[in-house]
C-alpha positions as CSV (number, residue, x, y, z in Angstrom):
1,M,-31.6,-0.6,2.9
2,K,-31.1,1.0,-0.3
3,K,-32.2,4.4,1.6
4,L,-29.8,3.5,4.7
5,I,-26.7,3.0,2.3
6,L,-27.3,6.3,0.3
7,I,-27.5,8.2,3.4
8,A,-24.1,6.6,4.9
9,V,-22.6,7.5,1.2
10,L,-23.6,11.0,1.6
11,L,-22.3,11.2,5.2
12,F,-18.9,9.9,4.0
13,V,-18.7,12.2,1.2
14,T,-19.3,15.1,3.3
15,A,-16.4,14.2,5.5
16,N,-14.2,13.8,1.7
17,F,-12.5,10.8,3.8
18,M,-11.4,8.8,0.4
19,Q,-10.3,11.6,-1.0
20,N,-7.5,12.1,1.1
21,F,-6.9,8.3,2.3
22,A,-6.1,5.5,-0.1
23,C,-3.1,2.9,0.3
24,T,-3.6,-0.8,0.4
25,N,-1.4,-3.5,2.3
26,F,-1.1,-7.1,2.0
27,I,0.7,-9.2,4.6
28,I,2.2,-12.5,3.8
29,T,3.5,-14.9,6.5
30,K,6.8,-16.9,6.6
31,G,4.5,-20.1,6.4
32,A,1.9,-18.8,3.8
33,S,4.9,-18.1,0.9
34,K,6.6,-20.5,-1.3
35,D,10.0,-19.7,-0.4
36,G,9.2,-19.2,3.1
37,S,10.1,-15.3,3.0
38,V,8.1,-12.7,5.1
39,M,6.3,-10.4,2.5
40,V,4.5,-6.9,3.1
41,S,3.0,-5.0,-0.1
42,Y,2.2,-1.0,-0.1
43,S,0.6,1.4,-2.2
44,A,1.2,5.0,-1.3
45,D,-2.0,6.5,-3.3
46,S,-2.3,10.5,-3.2
47,H,-3.0,12.2,-6.2
48,T,-0.2,14.7,-4.7
49,L,2.5,12.1,-3.9
50,Y,6.1,12.1,-6.0
51,G,7.1,8.3,-6.5
52,E,10.6,8.4,-5.2
53,L,12.6,6.3,-3.4
54,Y,13.8,7.2,0.3
55,H,17.3,6.5,1.7
56,W,18.6,7.1,4.8
57,A,22.4,5.8,5.2
58,A,23.5,4.4,8.6
59,A,25.6,6.4,10.8
60,T,26.8,7.0,14.1
61,Y,26.3,10.2,16.0
62,P,28.0,11.7,19.2
63,A,26.5,12.0,22.6
64,G,23.7,15.0,22.9
65,T,22.9,15.2,18.8
66,M,19.5,15.9,17.9
67,M,17.6,14.8,15.1
68,D,14.9,16.9,13.1
69,V,11.3,15.4,13.3
70,I,10.0,16.3,9.6
71,E,6.4,15.7,9.4
72,W,6.1,13.3,6.3
73,D,3.0,14.7,4.6
74,S,3.7,18.2,4.7
75,G,7.6,18.1,5.0
76,K,7.1,21.0,7.9
77,K,9.9,20.2,10.9
78,V,7.9,20.4,13.8
79,G,10.9,19.5,16.7
80,Q,13.2,17.5,17.5
81,I,13.9,14.7,19.6
82,P,17.6,13.2,20.9
83,Q,19.4,11.2,18.3
84,V,20.6,7.8,19.3
85,A,24.3,6.2,18.5
86,Q,24.0,4.2,15.8
87,T,21.4,4.4,13.1
88,Y,21.1,1.7,10.3
89,N,20.7,2.0,6.5
90,V,16.8,2.5,5.4
91,V,16.0,1.8,2.0
92,G,12.3,3.0,1.0
93,N,10.4,1.4,4.0
94,M,12.7,-1.1,4.7
95,N,16.0,-1.6,6.8
96,E,19.5,-2.9,6.6
97,F,18.0,-5.7,9.1
98,Q,14.6,-7.0,6.9
99,V,12.4,-4.8,8.8
100,C,9.9,-3.4,6.9
101,I,6.6,-1.0,7.9
102,G,3.6,-0.2,6.1
103,E,0.6,1.8,6.8
104,T,-3.1,2.5,5.6
105,T,-4.6,5.4,7.6
106,Y,-8.3,4.7,8.3
107,G,-9.2,8.0,10.4
108,G,-11.5,6.7,13.0
109,L,-13.2,8.7,15.3
110,K,-13.1,12.7,14.3
111,E,-13.1,14.0,17.9
112,L,-9.4,12.1,18.4
113,E,-7.9,13.3,15.4
114,V,-6.6,16.4,17.4
115,S,-2.9,17.0,17.6
116,N,-1.9,16.2,21.1
117,G,1.9,15.4,19.9
118,F,4.5,16.1,17.1
119,M,4.9,12.3,15.8
120,D,2.9,11.9,12.9
121,Y,2.6,8.6,11.1
122,G,5.2,8.9,8.6
123,S,8.1,10.2,11.4
124,L,7.2,7.0,13.3
125,I,7.8,4.7,10.4
126,Y,11.1,6.2,9.4
127,I,12.7,7.2,12.2
128,T,11.9,3.5,13.5
129,L,13.4,2.1,11.0
130,Q,16.5,3.8,11.7
131,R,16.6,2.2,15.4
132,V,15.3,-1.6,15.2
133,K,16.6,-4.8,14.4
134,S,13.0,-6.7,14.5
135,A,9.4,-6.4,14.2
136,R,8.6,-6.8,18.0
137,E,11.3,-3.9,18.7
138,A,9.8,-2.0,16.3
139,I,6.3,-2.3,18.4
140,Q,8.2,-0.9,21.6
141,C,9.9,2.1,19.4
142,I,6.3,3.0,18.2
143,S,5.1,2.8,21.7
144,D,7.9,4.6,23.4
145,F,7.7,7.4,20.8
146,L,4.0,7.8,21.4
147,D,4.4,7.9,24.9
148,A,7.3,10.3,25.2
149,Y,6.3,12.8,22.3
150,G,2.7,12.4,21.8
151,Y,1.0,11.5,18.3
152,S,-0.6,14.1,15.4
153,S,-1.9,12.2,12.7
154,S,-5.7,10.2,13.2
155,G,-6.1,6.5,13.1
156,E,-3.2,4.6,11.2
157,S,-2.9,0.5,10.4
158,F,0.7,-0.5,10.1
159,S,2.1,-3.6,8.8
160,I,5.5,-4.7,10.6
161,I,7.6,-7.6,9.6
162,D,10.9,-8.9,9.9
163,K,12.5,-12.0,8.4
164,N,10.5,-14.3,10.7
165,E,7.3,-12.7,11.8
166,A,4.7,-10.5,10.7
167,W,2.1,-8.3,12.7
168,I,-0.8,-5.9,12.4
169,F,-0.8,-2.9,14.3
170,E,-3.8,0.0,14.8
171,M,-3.7,2.9,16.6
172,I,-5.4,6.1,17.1
173,G,-4.9,9.5,18.9
174,K,-6.4,10.6,22.2
175,G,-7.7,14.3,20.7
176,E,-7.6,16.9,23.2
177,Q,-6.8,16.8,26.6
178,M,-9.8,15.5,28.8
179,L,-10.3,18.4,31.5
180,D,-12.9,18.6,34.3
181,A,-15.6,20.8,35.2
182,K,-12.5,23.2,37.3
183,G,-10.3,22.9,34.4
184,K,-7.8,19.8,35.9
185,P,-6.6,17.1,33.7
186,V,-9.2,14.4,34.3
187,K,-7.2,11.4,36.1
188,G,-6.0,8.5,33.5
189,W,-5.4,11.0,30.4
190,T,-2.7,10.4,28.7
191,K,-1.2,12.1,25.7
192,G,0.0,9.7,22.9
193,A,-2.5,7.2,21.4
194,V,-4.1,3.7,22.2
195,W,-3.4,0.7,19.9
196,V,-3.5,-2.9,19.5
197,A,-0.9,-5.2,17.8
198,R,-1.4,-9.1,17.2
199,R,1.0,-11.2,15.5
200,I,-0.5,-12.9,12.1
201,P,-0.1,-16.8,12.5
202,D,2.5,-18.3,10.6
203,G,0.8,-19.6,7.5
204,Y,-1.6,-16.8,7.1
205,V,-2.6,-14.0,5.1
206,C,-3.6,-10.3,6.4
207,G,-4.2,-6.8,4.7
208,H,-5.7,-3.9,5.4
209,A,-7.0,-1.0,3.0
210,N,-7.9,2.5,5.2
211,Q,-10.5,0.8,7.8
212,A,-9.5,-0.3,11.0
213,R,-9.3,-4.6,11.6
214,I,-8.7,-5.5,14.8
215,T,-12.0,-6.3,16.5
216,T,-11.4,-8.1,19.6
217,F,-8.2,-9.4,20.9
218,P,-7.5,-11.4,23.9
219,L,-6.5,-9.6,27.0
220,T,-3.4,-9.8,28.8
221,N,-2.5,-13.2,30.5
222,G,1.0,-13.0,31.2
223,T,1.9,-15.5,28.2
224,S,0.5,-14.9,25.0
225,S,-1.1,-10.9,25.4
226,I,0.6,-8.7,27.5
227,T,0.4,-4.4,27.3
228,N,2.9,-1.9,27.2
229,K,3.8,-2.2,30.5
230,Q,5.2,-5.6,30.6
231,F,7.7,-4.8,27.6
232,D,10.2,-7.1,29.5
233,K,8.0,-10.3,28.5
234,L,8.3,-8.8,24.7
235,Y,10.5,-11.4,23.0
236,N,9.0,-14.3,24.6
237,P,7.8,-16.0,21.1
238,D,4.5,-16.9,22.9
239,V,3.7,-13.5,23.0
240,E,0.8,-12.6,20.0
241,T,-0.7,-9.8,21.1
242,I,0.1,-6.5,22.6
243,Y,-1.4,-3.5,23.1
244,S,-1.7,-0.4,25.1
245,W,-2.3,-0.7,28.7
246,D,-5.5,1.9,28.6
247,V,-6.8,0.5,24.9
248,V,-10.3,-0.2,27.0
249,S,-9.9,2.3,30.1
250,F,-9.7,5.3,27.5
251,A,-12.8,4.5,25.7
252,K,-14.6,4.1,29.0
253,L,-13.5,7.3,30.1
254,K,-14.2,8.8,27.1
255,S,-17.9,7.2,27.1
256,L,-17.2,5.5,24.1
257,Y,-17.4,2.0,25.4
258,P,-20.1,1.0,28.3
259,K,-18.3,1.9,31.4
260,D,-19.9,-1.2,32.9
261,A,-19.6,-3.6,29.9
262,P,-16.9,-6.7,30.2
263,D,-13.5,-5.8,28.8
264,A,-13.3,-9.2,27.0
265,Q,-15.9,-7.7,24.4
266,F,-14.3,-4.6,23.7
267,S,-13.5,-4.5,19.9
268,F,-10.9,-1.5,19.0
269,S,-12.3,-1.3,15.8
270,D,-16.3,-1.1,16.5
271,T,-15.2,1.6,19.3
272,Y,-12.7,4.0,17.5
273,A,-13.6,3.4,13.8
274,P,-17.1,2.2,14.0
275,L,-17.8,0.5,10.3
276,D,-20.4,1.7,7.7
277,F,-21.2,1.4,4.1
278,S,-18.4,3.2,2.9
279,A,-15.5,1.5,5.3
280,A,-16.8,-1.5,3.7
281,R,-17.3,-0.8,-0.1
282,Y,-14.3,1.8,-0.5
283,C,-11.8,0.1,1.9
284,D,-12.4,-3.7,2.9
285,A,-13.4,-4.3,-0.3
286,R,-10.0,-4.4,-1.7
287,V,-8.7,-6.5,1.1
288,W,-11.4,-8.9,0.1
289,A,-10.3,-8.8,-3.2
290,G,-6.8,-10.1,-2.5
291,F,-7.9,-12.6,-0.2
292,Y,-10.5,-13.8,-3.0
293,R,-7.7,-14.1,-5.7
294,L,-5.8,-16.4,-2.7
295,N,-9.0,-18.7,-2.0
296,K,-12.0,-17.8,-3.7
297,E,-14.0,-21.0,-2.1
298,E,-13.6,-19.7,1.3
299,M,-14.0,-16.0,0.5
300,A,-17.3,-15.7,-1.8
301,Q,-19.4,-15.6,1.0
302,Y,-17.8,-12.3,1.8
303,E,-18.5,-10.5,-1.4
304,S,-21.9,-9.2,-0.2
305,Y,-19.8,-7.6,2.8
306,A,-17.5,-5.9,0.4
307,R,-20.2,-4.5,-1.3
308,G,-21.5,-2.9,1.7
309,D,-24.6,-5.1,1.3
310,D,-24.3,-7.0,4.5
311,L,-22.1,-5.6,7.3
312,S,-23.1,-8.5,9.7
313,N,-20.8,-11.1,7.7
314,R,-17.5,-9.3,8.6
315,L,-14.7,-10.0,6.8
316,P,-11.8,-12.1,8.6
317,L,-8.7,-10.3,10.0
318,W,-7.3,-12.8,8.3
319,I,-7.3,-15.9,6.0
320,K,-5.5,-19.2,5.0
321,P,-4.7,-19.0,1.1
322,K,-5.4,-22.4,-0.7
323,E,-1.7,-22.5,-1.7
324,K,1.4,-20.8,-0.6
325,V,2.0,-17.3,-2.4
326,D,5.0,-16.3,-4.1
327,V,6.1,-13.1,-4.5
328,R,5.1,-12.4,-8.3
329,Q,1.5,-13.5,-6.9
330,V,2.1,-10.6,-4.5
331,M,2.6,-7.8,-7.0
332,M,-0.5,-9.2,-9.3
333,L,-2.6,-8.4,-5.6
334,M,-1.6,-4.6,-6.1
335,R,-2.9,-4.8,-9.7
336,D,-6.4,-5.9,-9.0
337,H,-9.3,-3.5,-10.6
338,Y,-12.1,-6.3,-8.8
339,E,-12.1,-8.4,-12.1
340,G,-14.4,-10.9,-12.3
341,T,-16.4,-9.9,-9.6
342,S,-19.5,-8.0,-9.3
343,M,-17.5,-4.7,-8.8
344,D,-15.7,-5.6,-12.1
345,M,-14.4,-1.8,-13.2
346,S,-13.7,-2.8,-16.7
347,K,-17.3,-4.1,-17.3
348,D,-19.6,-0.9,-17.0
349,L,-20.5,1.9,-19.8
350,G,-18.0,3.9,-16.9
351,A,-15.2,1.7,-18.4
352,G,-15.9,3.0,-22.2
353,P,-15.3,1.3,-25.1
354,F,-11.9,-0.1,-23.9
355,E,-12.6,-1.7,-21.0
356,W,-10.9,1.3,-18.9
357,P,-10.8,-0.1,-14.9
358,Y,-10.8,3.7,-13.9
359,R,-12.7,6.5,-13.0
360,W,-11.5,9.9,-12.7
361,R,-12.8,11.8,-9.2
362,P,-14.6,12.5,-7.8
363,M,-15.4,8.9,-6.5
364,S,-18.8,9.9,-5.0
365,W,-21.1,11.9,-7.1
366,D,-24.9,12.9,-7.2
367,L,-27.4,13.1,-10.1
368,D,-30.9,14.3,-10.4
369,G,-31.1,13.9,-6.3
370,V,-29.6,10.5,-5.9
371,D,-26.1,9.5,-4.7
372,Y,-24.0,7.2,-6.9
373,I,-20.1,5.8,-6.4
374,H,-17.6,4.9,-8.3
375,E,-15.3,1.6,-7.2
376,R,-12.2,2.3,-5.2
377,A,-9.7,-0.8,-6.7
378,T,-6.3,-1.5,-5.3
379,A,-5.0,-0.3,-8.2
380,T,-5.4,3.2,-8.8
381,Q,-4.4,5.9,-11.2
382,Q,-3.2,8.2,-7.9
383,T,-0.6,6.2,-6.8
384,G,2.9,7.8,-5.8
385,F,4.7,4.2,-5.7
386,S,4.3,0.9,-4.4
387,F,6.1,-2.0,-2.9
388,I,6.3,-5.8,-1.8
389,A,9.0,-6.3,0.8
390,Q,10.4,-9.6,0.9
391,A,12.4,-10.6,3.7
392,R,14.3,-13.7,3.7
393,S,15.8,-15.5,6.6
394,Q,17.7,-17.9,4.6
395,Y,20.5,-15.2,3.6
396,P,22.4,-12.5,5.2
397,D,20.5,-9.1,5.9
398,P,22.0,-7.2,2.7
399,L,21.1,-9.8,0.7
400,G,17.9,-11.4,2.0
401,G,15.7,-8.1,2.1
402,V,14.3,-7.2,-1.4
403,F,12.6,-4.3,-1.8
404,W,10.6,-4.5,-4.9
405,F,9.9,-0.7,-5.5
406,G,7.5,0.6,-8.6
407,V,6.1,4.1,-9.4
408,D,2.6,5.5,-10.7
409,D,-0.3,2.9,-11.2
410,A,0.5,-0.5,-9.7
411,A,-1.2,-2.2,-12.7
412,S,1.0,-0.4,-15.4
413,C,4.3,-0.3,-13.5
414,C,7.5,-2.7,-13.1
415,Y,8.5,-3.4,-10.2
416,V,12.2,-3.0,-9.7
417,P,14.3,-5.0,-6.9
418,M,16.5,-3.1,-4.2
419,F,18.2,-4.4,-1.8
420,C,18.0,-3.4,1.9
421,G,21.7,-3.3,2.0
422,I,22.2,-1.0,-1.1
423,T,24.5,1.9,-0.4
424,K,22.9,4.5,-2.9
425,I,19.7,4.8,-4.5
426,P,19.4,4.5,-8.7
427,E,19.3,7.9,-10.3
428,P,15.5,7.2,-11.9
429,F,14.2,7.1,-8.3
430,R,16.5,9.1,-7.0
431,E,15.2,11.6,-4.7
432,G,14.6,15.3,-6.0
433,N,14.6,13.7,-9.7
434,G,11.7,15.5,-10.8
435,S,8.7,16.4,-8.8
436,M,4.6,16.6,-9.0
437,V,5.1,19.8,-10.9
438,E,8.2,19.3,-12.3
439,Y,9.0,16.9,-15.5
440,S,12.3,15.0,-15.7
441,P,13.1,12.8,-18.7
442,T,15.2,10.9,-16.8
443,A,13.0,10.1,-13.3
444,A,11.4,6.8,-13.4
445,F,7.9,8.2,-12.0
446,W,7.2,10.5,-15.3
447,T,8.4,7.6,-17.5
448,F,6.2,5.2,-16.0
449,T,3.3,8.0,-16.1
450,K,3.9,8.7,-19.8
451,V,2.9,4.9,-20.4
452,S,0.0,4.5,-18.2
453,N,-1.8,7.9,-19.1
454,F,-0.8,6.9,-22.8
455,A,-2.5,3.6,-22.2
456,Y,-5.7,5.0,-20.5
457,T,-6.6,6.1,-23.8
458,R,-7.1,2.3,-25.4
459,Y,-6.5,0.1,-22.4
460,N,-7.8,-3.3,-23.5
461,A,-5.7,-3.2,-26.4
462,M,-2.6,-1.6,-24.7
463,I,-2.2,-3.1,-21.3
464,K,-1.2,-6.5,-23.1
465,H,1.8,-4.6,-24.3
466,I,2.6,-3.6,-20.8
467,N,1.4,-7.2,-19.1
468,E,4.4,-8.5,-21.6
469,K,7.4,-6.2,-20.0
470,Q,6.3,-6.6,-16.6
471,D,6.2,-11.1,-17.0
472,Q,9.7,-10.2,-18.5
473,W,11.3,-8.0,-16.6
474,E,10.1,-9.2,-13.1
475,I,10.2,-12.8,-13.9
476,K,13.8,-12.0,-15.1
477,S,14.8,-9.9,-12.1
478,I,13.5,-12.9,-9.7
479,D,15.6,-15.5,-11.6
480,E,18.3,-13.7,-11.7
481,I,18.4,-12.8,-7.6
482,D,17.8,-16.6,-7.3
483,K,21.1,-17.3,-9.6
484,M,23.4,-14.8,-7.7
485,A,22.0,-15.6,-4.0
486,P,24.6,-18.2,-3.8
487,Y,27.6,-16.3,-5.3
488,I,26.5,-12.8,-3.1
489,E,26.2,-15.2,0.1
490,E,29.8,-16.4,-0.6
491,M,31.2,-13.2,-0.8
492,Y,29.8,-11.8,2.0
493,K,31.0,-14.6,4.4
494,T,34.4,-13.0,3.4
495,D,33.8,-9.2,2.3
496,P,30.7,-7.7,3.3
497,N,31.3,-4.7,1.8
498,K,32.3,-6.1,-1.8
499,A,29.0,-7.9,-1.7
500,I,26.7,-4.7,-0.5
501,A,28.7,-2.9,-3.6
502,Q,27.8,-5.9,-5.6
503,L,24.0,-5.5,-4.7
504,T,24.1,-1.7,-5.2
505,I,25.7,-2.2,-8.8
506,F,22.7,-4.6,-9.4
507,S,19.9,-2.9,-8.4
508,N,21.4,0.5,-10.0
509,Q,21.6,-1.6,-13.9
510,R,18.4,-2.9,-13.4
511,S,16.8,0.4,-12.3
512,H,18.3,1.4,-15.7
513,E,17.1,-0.9,-17.6
514,V,13.9,-1.0,-16.7
515,V,13.5,2.6,-17.0
516,N,14.9,2.6,-20.4
517,E,12.8,-0.6,-21.4
518,W,9.3,1.7,-20.4
519,N,10.9,4.7,-22.7
520,K,10.8,2.2,-25.6
521,L,7.5,1.1,-24.6
522,F,5.9,4.7,-25.1
523,E,7.6,5.0,-28.1
524,Y,6.1,1.9,-29.5
525,L,2.6,2.4,-27.9
526,L,2.6,5.8,-29.4
527,V,3.6,5.0,-33.2
528,K,1.3,1.7,-33.0
529,Y,-2.0,3.6,-31.7
530,H,-1.0,6.9,-33.2
531,D,-4.4,8.7,-34.0
532,G,-7.0,5.5,-33.0
533,N,-5.5,3.4,-35.8
534,I,-3.6,0.1,-34.7
535,K,-0.8,-0.1,-36.9
536,K,0.0,-4.1,-38.5
537,E,3.0,-5.7,-37.4
538,E,4.6,-8.7,-39.1
539,N,7.6,-10.7,-36.8
540,G,7.9,-7.8,-34.7
541,K,8.3,-4.8,-37.5
542,F,5.4,-2.3,-38.7
543,I,4.6,-3.6,-42.1
544,T,5.5,-1.4,-44.9
545,N,5.1,-1.0,-48.8
546,G,8.9,-1.6,-49.2
547,N,9.6,1.5,-51.1
548,E,12.7,3.8,-50.7
549,K,10.4,6.3,-49.0
550,P,8.3,3.2,-47.3
551,Q,4.7,3.9,-46.7
552,V,2.6,1.9,-43.6
553,E,0.6,-0.4,-44.5
554,F,-3.5,0.9,-44.0
555,P,-3.8,0.6,-40.4
556,E,-6.2,-1.4,-38.8
557,Q,-9.6,0.4,-37.2
558,P,-11.4,-2.1,-35.5
559,R,-15.0,-1.1,-34.5
560,Y,-16.1,-0.1,-31.2
561,P,-18.2,-2.9,-29.2
562,D,-21.9,-3.2,-30.3
563,Y,-22.9,-1.9,-26.6
564,W,-21.0,0.8,-27.2
565,Y,-22.9,1.9,-30.9
566,R,-26.3,0.9,-29.0
567,M,-25.4,3.5,-26.1
568,I,-24.8,6.2,-28.8
569,V,-28.0,5.3,-30.9
570,N,-29.9,5.6,-28.0
571,D,-28.9,8.7,-26.9
572,C,-28.4,10.5,-30.7
573,G,-29.4,7.8,-33.4
574,N,-32.2,9.9,-35.4
575,N,-29.5,12.5,-35.7
576,I,-27.1,10.3,-37.0
577,K,-29.0,7.9,-38.9
578,A,-27.9,7.1,-42.8
579,K,-30.7,8.5,-44.9
């Protein structure tokens, strides 16, 4: 088993997959949340992605208008498509009707990655959000885009929610056009992608993290399961599974699934993104960690799967949490480092003497001819931005949709509420305020990065101060939103524009307050932990001698842990032994 694991790791590292694709989504259905909201979380993890909040204002267009299609990862213009007459306001990944779309890239079979169109996954998300009012409408819109323009990205898992439903949608391209021996197109091959979308049962929680999660699924029966050729039945609430008409036949055409095998036994993931050690340990393990926090008794049995030790005991697509979940719990799911499990990143020597739950890249490495790995946790240093979208059907849409937005490492960020109806993005999060190669003193990303990167130097001490600030400001925001809701709701009935203006003011003010607080937090941490010392405090102030030129009381200089001293002694004890 150990030899097989090492071979799998080596193959995976060769593909360099996890250096490029690394995001995490958790999806909470209405019946699984404490307040009846539908929620989805998302971390956009990339070593080159800058954290900023995107915005597309609602607009109208004359007939014949064309719109540019911009590839999200590169910013390159790839073509144009017809614009619709009316587009909707989009704040980040959530639109004014509380529809939100998140994603994780799983890659899948290499032969299917070749571009056959110009709609990449980012374009599918952000253009769709400008055009739809529900999750089901989003599924149809994405399907129509794929059929009309083709697909140019690798395998993707989408989370699609609205104020009533939550769906997981998985897709992969079709690679180069198939030609016969005479160079003619093979009958049955069409451009676009193959895909499956499943509604998450109410009361359940789902998740995905760079590995396809849908295996078998119910085939069309005219009631609960339909293909994209039956979109006339899409809005029947009994429909819980939707898939591209050729998702199975294409696999048979490409000899990815035996031609004589029963369609009913077809598994999307096993066919288009086969599971291996790395897919479990680097990817599904993050989903398991979130599930484990919500139902330890049921999920403990899957730890061996998450470790990649037993791939036969596969993690379920969705689970029922032991108790209903609130938005703060979802925030904490995004801050996970496998604490309290066999993969706890704060407990081995790699964590250093200060229990640092991070590892610099590369994630996989070899020593003396043996291959090893670092864990890939949900919270990671290379996050550009993350969010928890909360869709609340009990309120008017501009108030009901709360887009909790954070930048940099989710474990040390503070989620700030951006209502889906706001008309202007606060300056600290606005696009163009700094970049990955341009520092801006007013940018939230660089402010939070200052704090997180300094905290990495003495993590177990400094993270406590960060957690206190997170508790203070996130709970404060939750409480204030609850208190202001009746007032805004009543205002919206008589003057919607005034209500939306108030929501815009609130998000703007809270953004500046939080960023200012984090700048003060950085100054405090820098002073308190200067040069490895820990200055003493009393009643919230540093202790000094009280003279006209006060000198700080001699600081604490705590020992390293004994295991760390022992490691030093084992390495070079004779050289440093006192005589």
